[in-house]
BAKEVEX-961632 format. One record per residue (C-alpha): residue number from 1; residue in one letter; x, z, y. Coordinates in steps of 0.05 Angstrom, whole numbers. Last residue first. Layout:
residues N
+-----+---+--------+--------+--------+
:   k : r :      x :      z :      y :
+-----+---+--------+--------+--------+
: NUM : a :      X :      Z :      Y :
...
+-----+---+--------+--------+--------+
end
This chain:
residues 336
+-----+---+--------+--------+--------+
:   k : r :      x :      z :      y :
+-----+---+--------+--------+--------+
: 336 : m :   2365 :   1603 :   1216 :
: 335 : i :   2320 :   1566 :   1168 :
: 334 : v :   2354 :   1537 :   1106 :
: 333 : l :   2314 :   1485 :   1069 :
: 332 : e :   2336 :   1476 :    998 :
: 331 : t :   2363 :   1417 :    959 :
: 330 : e :   2378 :   1424 :    885 :
: 329 : e :   2309 :   1401 :    863 :
: 328 : s :   2313 :   1345 :    913 :
: 327 : n :   2371 :   1311 :    878 :
: 326 : e :   2359 :   1251 :    923 :
: 325 : i :   2314 :   1267 :    982 :
: 324 : y :   2254 :   1226 :   1006 :
: 323 : e :   2199 :   1230 :    955 :
: 322 : r :   2217 :   1297 :    924 :
: 321 : k :   2226 :   1326 :    994 :
: 320 : y :   2154 :   1312 :   1013 :
: 319 : t :   2116 :   1376 :    998 :
: 318 : e :   2174 :   1425 :   1003 :
: 317 : f :   2197 :   1399 :   1071 :
: 316 : l :   2127 :   1394 :   1101 :
: 315 : d :   2111 :   1464 :   1075 :
: 314 : r :   2174 :   1493 :   1106 :
: 313 : v :   2155 :   1462 :   1173 :
: 312 : a :   2084 :   1489 :   1168 :
: 311 : a :   2107 :   1559 :   1150 :
: 310 : v :   2156 :   1561 :   1208 :
: 309 : v :   2101 :   1535 :   1255 :
: 308 : k :   2051 :   1586 :   1230 :
: 307 : t :   2101 :   1643 :   1242 :
: 306 : h :   2112 :   1617 :   1313 :
: 305 : i :   2037 :   1619 :   1325 :
: 304 : e :   2034 :   1692 :   1305 :
: 303 : e :   2098 :   1710 :   1343 :
: 302 : v :   2069 :   1680 :   1407 :
: 301 : y :   2005 :   1719 :   1394 :
: 300 : a :   2044 :   1784 :   1387 :
: 299 : p :   2084 :   1768 :   1450 :
: 298 : d :   2019 :   1761 :   1490 :
: 297 : p :   2019 :   1695 :   1528 :
: 296 : n :   2015 :   1698 :   1604 :
: 295 : t :   1976 :   1636 :   1625 :
: 294 : t :   1936 :   1634 :   1560 :
: 293 : r :   1909 :   1572 :   1525 :
: 292 : k :   1889 :   1586 :   1454 :
: 291 : v :   1932 :   1548 :   1404 :
: 290 : d :   1919 :   1495 :   1351 :
: 289 : i :   1971 :   1476 :   1299 :
: 288 : p :   1969 :   1401 :   1293 :
: 287 : s :   1978 :   1372 :   1222 :
: 286 : g :   2046 :   1343 :   1203 :
: 285 : v :   2085 :   1281 :   1222 :
: 284 : v :   2136 :   1258 :   1169 :
: 283 : l :   2192 :   1218 :   1201 :
: 282 : t :   2229 :   1179 :   1148 :
: 281 : v :   2302 :   1158 :   1149 :
: 280 : k :   2330 :   1110 :   1096 :
: 279 : k :   2406 :   1108 :   1096 :
: 278 : k :   2448 :   1049 :   1119 :
: 277 : y :   2508 :   1089 :   1144 :
: 276 : p :   2517 :   1091 :   1219 :
: 275 : l :   2567 :   1047 :   1256 :
: 274 : i :   2612 :   1094 :   1295 :
: 273 : t :   2671 :   1072 :   1251 :
: 272 : n :   2703 :   1100 :   1188 :
: 271 : g :   2682 :   1037 :   1149 :
: 270 : r :   2610 :   1058 :   1155 :
: 269 : g :   2601 :   1123 :   1192 :
: 268 : k :   2647 :   1175 :   1223 :
: 267 : f :   2637 :   1237 :   1264 :
: 266 : i :   2665 :   1276 :   1323 :
: 265 : i :   2610 :   1316 :   1357 :
: 264 : p :   2599 :   1326 :   1431 :
: 263 : a :   2567 :   1393 :   1449 :
: 262 : y :   2506 :   1402 :   1493 :
: 261 : r :   2484 :   1451 :   1546 :
: 260 : f :   2528 :   1421 :   1601 :
: 259 : y :   2571 :   1481 :   1622 :
: 258 : k :   2573 :   1525 :   1560 :
: 257 : k :   2561 :   1472 :   1508 :
: 256 : y :   2611 :   1424 :   1540 :
: 255 : f :   2665 :   1477 :   1541 :
: 254 : m :   2648 :   1500 :   1470 :
: 253 : q :   2655 :   1429 :   1444 :
: 252 : i :   2722 :   1419 :   1479 :
: 251 : p :   2747 :   1485 :   1450 :
: 250 : r :   2725 :   1459 :   1381 :
: 249 : f :   2762 :   1393 :   1384 :
: 248 : w :   2831 :   1419 :   1362 :
: 247 : a :   2800 :   1451 :   1300 :
: 246 : k :   2771 :   1384 :   1277 :
: 245 : d :   2707 :   1386 :   1235 :
: 244 : l :   2688 :   1314 :   1224 :
: 243 : p :   2613 :   1300 :   1219 :
: 242 : t :   2592 :   1248 :   1167 :
: 241 : y :   2538 :   1202 :   1194 :
: 240 : i :   2471 :   1174 :   1173 :
: 239 : d :   2456 :   1230 :   1123 :
: 238 : v :   2428 :   1286 :   1166 :
: 237 : d :   2369 :   1245 :   1190 :
: 236 : g :   2350 :   1229 :   1118 :
: 235 : f :   2283 :   1264 :   1121 :
: 234 : g :   2260 :   1276 :   1193 :
: 233 : f :   2208 :   1331 :   1194 :
: 232 : s :   2150 :   1342 :   1240 :
: 231 : p :   2108 :   1401 :   1263 :
: 230 : v :   2052 :   1384 :   1314 :
: 229 : i :   2041 :   1441 :   1363 :
: 228 : p :   1973 :   1441 :   1398 :
: 227 : s :   1977 :   1442 :   1474 :
: 226 : g :   1937 :   1496 :   1510 :
: 225 : t :   1985 :   1493 :   1569 :
: 224 : q :   2010 :   1565 :   1569 :
: 223 : i :   2003 :   1568 :   1493 :
: 222 : a :   2046 :   1506 :   1482 :
: 221 : l :   2098 :   1530 :   1531 :
: 220 : k :   2102 :   1598 :   1496 :
: 219 : v :   2112 :   1562 :   1429 :
: 218 : f :   2166 :   1517 :   1458 :
: 217 : g :   2204 :   1578 :   1484 :
: 216 : m :   2201 :   1618 :   1419 :
: 215 : r :   2264 :   1594 :   1383 :
: 214 : k :   2288 :   1656 :   1347 :
: 213 : k :   2275 :   1635 :   1275 :
: 212 : l :   2280 :   1560 :   1288 :
: 211 : v :   2349 :   1531 :   1277 :
: 210 : i :   2349 :   1482 :   1219 :
: 209 : t :   2394 :   1473 :   1159 :
: 208 : y :   2380 :   1414 :   1113 :
: 207 : k :   2439 :   1393 :   1070 :
: 206 : g :   2452 :   1324 :   1040 :
: 205 : p :   2500 :   1303 :   1095 :
: 204 : e :   2520 :   1361 :   1141 :
: 203 : t :   2492 :   1376 :   1210 :
: 202 : l :   2504 :   1447 :   1233 :
: 201 : l :   2530 :   1425 :   1301 :
: 200 : a :   2465 :   1389 :   1313 :
: 199 : e :   2426 :   1454 :   1301 :
: 198 : q :   2464 :   1491 :   1355 :
: 197 : t :   2456 :   1431 :   1401 :
: 196 : g :   2381 :   1430 :   1398 :
: 195 : g :   2342 :   1468 :   1344 :
: 194 : v :   2275 :   1451 :   1376 :
: 193 : s :   2283 :   1376 :   1378 :
: 192 : i :   2224 :   1364 :   1424 :
: 191 : g :   2178 :   1304 :   1419 :
: 190 : l :   2124 :   1303 :   1473 :
: 189 : m :   2057 :   1274 :   1452 :
: 188 : y :   2016 :   1250 :   1511 :
: 187 : s :   1941 :   1235 :   1512 :
: 186 : t :   1887 :   1190 :   1542 :
: 185 : f :   1913 :   1119 :   1532 :
: 184 : g :   1872 :   1059 :   1556 :
: 183 : d :   1921 :   1040 :   1611 :
: 182 : a :   1874 :   1068 :   1664 :
: 181 : n :   1890 :   1138 :   1639 :
: 180 : d :   1924 :   1165 :   1702 :
: 179 : t :   1862 :   1143 :   1741 :
: 178 : h :   1819 :   1191 :   1702 :
: 177 : k :   1759 :   1159 :   1667 :
: 176 : p :   1787 :   1170 :   1597 :
: 175 : d :   1793 :   1245 :   1613 :
: 174 : n :   1854 :   1273 :   1578 :
: 173 : s :   1885 :   1298 :   1643 :
: 172 : k :   1959 :   1313 :   1646 :
: 171 : n :   1980 :   1386 :   1639 :
: 170 : l :   2027 :   1372 :   1581 :
: 169 : f :   2061 :   1317 :   1621 :
: 168 : y :   2080 :   1357 :   1684 :
: 167 : l :   2091 :   1420 :   1643 :
: 166 : l :   2146 :   1385 :   1604 :
: 165 : s :   2180 :   1362 :   1668 :
: 164 : d :   2175 :   1431 :   1701 :
: 163 : k :   2203 :   1465 :   1638 :
: 162 : s :   2264 :   1421 :   1638 :
: 161 : s :   2274 :   1376 :   1577 :
: 160 : p :   2279 :   1314 :   1619 :
: 159 : i :   2237 :   1254 :   1595 :
: 158 : y :   2256 :   1195 :   1551 :
: 157 : g :   2204 :   1141 :   1540 :
: 156 : l :   2247 :   1079 :   1537 :
: 155 : y :   2230 :   1063 :   1609 :
: 154 : r :   2257 :   1130 :   1630 :
: 153 : l :   2322 :   1120 :   1592 :
: 152 : f :   2335 :   1053 :   1626 :
: 151 : e :   2322 :   1084 :   1694 :
: 150 : r :   2369 :   1142 :   1678 :
: 149 : v :   2425 :   1092 :   1663 :
: 148 : f :   2422 :   1070 :   1737 :
: 147 : p :   2455 :   1133 :   1764 :
: 146 : t :   2468 :   1190 :   1714 :
: 145 : c :   2430 :   1252 :   1737 :
: 144 : f :   2374 :   1239 :   1687 :
: 143 : n :   2421 :   1248 :   1628 :
: 142 : i :   2438 :   1317 :   1655 :
: 141 : n :   2368 :   1341 :   1640 :
: 140 : l :   2381 :   1336 :   1565 :
: 139 : t :   2328 :   1301 :   1525 :
: 138 : a :   2253 :   1306 :   1515 :
: 137 : v :   2218 :   1250 :   1476 :
: 136 : k :   2154 :   1214 :   1498 :
: 135 : p :   2100 :   1182 :   1456 :
: 134 : r :   2034 :   1160 :   1489 :
: 133 : i :   1972 :   1176 :   1447 :
: 132 : g :   1910 :   1132 :   1448 :
: 131 : p :   1919 :   1107 :   1377 :
: 130 : f :   1961 :   1151 :   1331 :
: 129 : l :   1978 :   1109 :   1270 :
: 128 : r :   1980 :   1042 :   1307 :
: 127 : l :   2015 :   1071 :   1368 :
: 126 : f :   2067 :   1103 :   1322 :
: 125 : p :   2078 :   1038 :   1284 :
: 124 : t :   2089 :    999 :   1350 :
: 123 : i :   2136 :   1052 :   1380 :
: 122 : e :   2203 :   1018 :   1369 :
: 121 : l :   2257 :   1049 :   1411 :
: 120 : l :   2225 :   1113 :   1435 :
: 119 : m :   2177 :   1151 :   1390 :
: 118 : n :   2193 :   1121 :   1321 :
: 117 : i :   2266 :   1103 :   1333 :
: 116 : s :   2287 :   1165 :   1371 :
: 115 : i :   2240 :   1210 :   1331 :
: 114 : a :   2274 :   1197 :   1264 :
: 113 : l :   2343 :   1184 :   1294 :
: 112 : t :   2354 :   1253 :   1323 :
: 111 : l :   2425 :   1225 :   1335 :
: 110 : i :   2470 :   1277 :   1303 :
: 109 : g :   2419 :   1313 :   1260 :
: 108 : h :   2365 :   1350 :   1299 :
: 107 : p :   2327 :   1373 :   1238 :
: 106 : f :   2270 :   1383 :   1253 :
: 105 : h :   2219 :   1363 :   1306 :
: 104 : a :   2166 :   1403 :   1343 :
: 103 : l :   2117 :   1351 :   1369 :
: 102 : i :   2084 :   1384 :   1429 :
: 101 : y :   2015 :   1355 :   1442 :
: 100 : n :   1967 :   1334 :   1497 :
:  99 : r :   1894 :   1336 :   1478 :
:  98 : n :   1836 :   1286 :   1470 :
:  97 : p :   1877 :   1233 :   1434 :
:  96 : p :   1855 :   1257 :   1364 :
:  95 : i :   1909 :   1273 :   1313 :
:  94 : e :   1888 :   1255 :   1242 :
:  93 : a :   1933 :   1284 :   1189 :
:  92 : t :   1992 :   1265 :   1144 :
:  91 : k :   2021 :   1206 :   1181 :
:  90 : r :   2087 :   1178 :   1156 :
:  89 : i :   2139 :   1142 :   1198 :
:  88 : e :   2194 :   1096 :   1174 :
:  87 : v :   2267 :   1081 :   1191 :
:  86 : p :   2308 :   1031 :   1152 :
:  85 : f :   2370 :   1039 :   1162 :
:  84 : y :   2377 :    969 :   1194 :
:  83 : d :   2302 :    956 :   1196 :
:  82 : r :   2289 :   1003 :   1255 :
:  81 : t :   2348 :    974 :   1295 :
:  80 : i :   2304 :    917 :   1319 :
:  79 : g :   2271 :    969 :   1364 :
:  78 : v :   2323 :    956 :   1418 :
:  77 : f :   2290 :    889 :   1436 :
:  76 : r :   2238 :    846 :   1401 :
:  75 : k :   2227 :    901 :   1352 :
:  74 : s :   2190 :    940 :   1406 :
:  73 : r :   2204 :    991 :   1461 :
:  72 : l :   2229 :    940 :   1512 :
:  71 : l :   2163 :    902 :   1505 :
:  70 : i :   2123 :    966 :   1510 :
:  69 : s :   2159 :    980 :   1576 :
:  68 : g :   2142 :   1049 :   1603 :
:  67 : n :   2089 :   1082 :   1561 :
:  66 : g :   2050 :   1116 :   1616 :
:  65 : d :   2077 :   1158 :   1672 :
:  64 : l :   2151 :   1159 :   1690 :
:  63 : a :   2173 :   1229 :   1709 :
:  62 : s :   2242 :   1241 :   1737 :
:  61 : h :   2219 :   1312 :   1752 :
:  60 : y :   2181 :   1288 :   1814 :
:  59 : v :   2212 :   1334 :   1865 :
:  58 : f :   2282 :   1351 :   1838 :
:  57 : y :   2296 :   1287 :   1798 :
:  56 : d :   2258 :   1236 :   1840 :
:  55 : i :   2285 :   1265 :   1905 :
:  54 : l :   2356 :   1266 :   1878 :
:  53 : l :   2352 :   1196 :   1850 :
:  52 : y :   2321 :   1167 :   1914 :
:  51 : i :   2377 :   1197 :   1955 :
:  50 : l :   2427 :   1169 :   1905 :
:  49 : y :   2396 :   1100 :   1912 :
:  48 : t :   2400 :   1100 :   1988 :
:  47 : i :   2472 :   1125 :   1985 :
:  46 : l :   2491 :   1071 :   1935 :
:  45 : v :   2457 :   1014 :   1974 :
:  44 : t :   2488 :   1037 :   2040 :
:  43 : k :   2558 :   1045 :   2009 :
:  42 : v :   2555 :    975 :   1979 :
:  41 : w :   2533 :    944 :   2045 :
:  40 : l :   2586 :    982 :   2085 :
:  39 : s :   2639 :    956 :   2036 :
:  38 : g :   2664 :    999 :   1979 :
:  37 : f :   2725 :   1044 :   1978 :
:  36 : t :   2698 :   1114 :   1974 :
:  35 : l :   2625 :   1107 :   1958 :
:  34 : g :   2640 :   1049 :   1911 :
:  33 : k :   2696 :   1087 :   1876 :
:  32 : v :   2651 :   1148 :   1868 :
:  31 : t :   2597 :   1103 :   1837 :
:  30 : y :   2649 :   1067 :   1795 :
:  29 : w :   2674 :   1132 :   1764 :
:  28 : y :   2605 :   1161 :   1755 :
:  27 : i :   2583 :   1097 :   1720 :
:  26 : f :   2643 :   1095 :   1674 :
:  25 : y :   2635 :   1167 :   1651 :
:  24 : a :   2560 :   1159 :   1644 :
:  23 : s :   2567 :   1097 :   1599 :
:  22 : f :   2594 :   1137 :   1540 :
:  21 : y :   2538 :   1169 :   1501 :
:  20 : f :   2472 :   1135 :   1517 :
:  19 : v :   2495 :   1067 :   1541 :
:  18 : f :   2552 :   1061 :   1491 :
:  17 : f :   2509 :   1081 :   1432 :
:  16 : y :   2453 :   1034 :   1454 :
:  15 : v :   2504 :    977 :   1459 :
:  14 : h :   2534 :    994 :   1391 :
:  13 : i :   2466 :    998 :   1357 :
:  12 : v :   2445 :    932 :   1390 :
:  11 : a :   2507 :    897 :   1363 :
:  10 : i :   2495 :    924 :   1293 :
:   9 : q :   2423 :    902 :   1294 :
:   8 : i :   2443 :    832 :   1318 :
:   7 : i :   2494 :    826 :   1262 :
:   6 : e :   2441 :    851 :   1213 :
:   5 : k :   2394 :    795 :   1236 :
:   4 : f :   2450 :    744 :   1226 :
:   3 : t :   2458 :    767 :   1154 :
:   2 : v :   2519 :    803 :   1126 :
:   1 : m :   2534 :    781 :   1055 :
+-----+---+--------+--------+--------+
end
């Protein structure tokens, strides 16, 4: 029997899905319509807002300091979806709030659910496990060009994945007396799904294939800012949807990937709908990999740190797969 709480969870999932994946098309349409056919008052408001959007995006990197709205990022609002799957977080090492960190996350899955829930939608467990650290998650820059929706994303803790945006947060002061840390937090942890679109397209239930071998950009960024890399793994992230491989849709995916740096995916969930399967998802957060800060990293040093990351990710998978994966003995991690 479906409970009232589950009905609310399902409703919130659908609203979140619409806002993040489909609302942009409607908002662009109505924005253009308002600029073309709206009254003088409507045109004035829209033009003023768009000027603000452009300045905020190109000058201030769409940055929103701090944790945004803690109330919004709790079980009292969008975080109620945590118990639907359920989604959990596991700490394996102490991470002091005296540095800023890059959390290198694998696998992407279709929704990057493990970090979306734990570092965006319901951050209470994260804040309890890692006191003093503010969680943020990098997403496509294009999401911050969508009027109005961008404000919602910023308050949830999303940040653009541009280098300037990441540098802005990774170079933040960790001094407790600094004015930026008046909220009692002294550190940022930026979640980055390293495999990106390429890894998302490889999603298949029960199989763990990640894209990491040639991904060096996040390592260089970590070295340039002196930010330790925290490996993480989302067990169950690949199981919440079943991707549908349709030949007619591939040209559309390639078009989006070429011009917008992401590829839409057709998938199905419960009852052949967009409602995800109720599968347990666990984010396992590993030990920080320290780096020496260097403005122009030596390629050999970048390779050295990258090798450590690959080994750490594989170690996380092998150490915890028996707890979180059915038929774990038959499941291998494929690193591309």
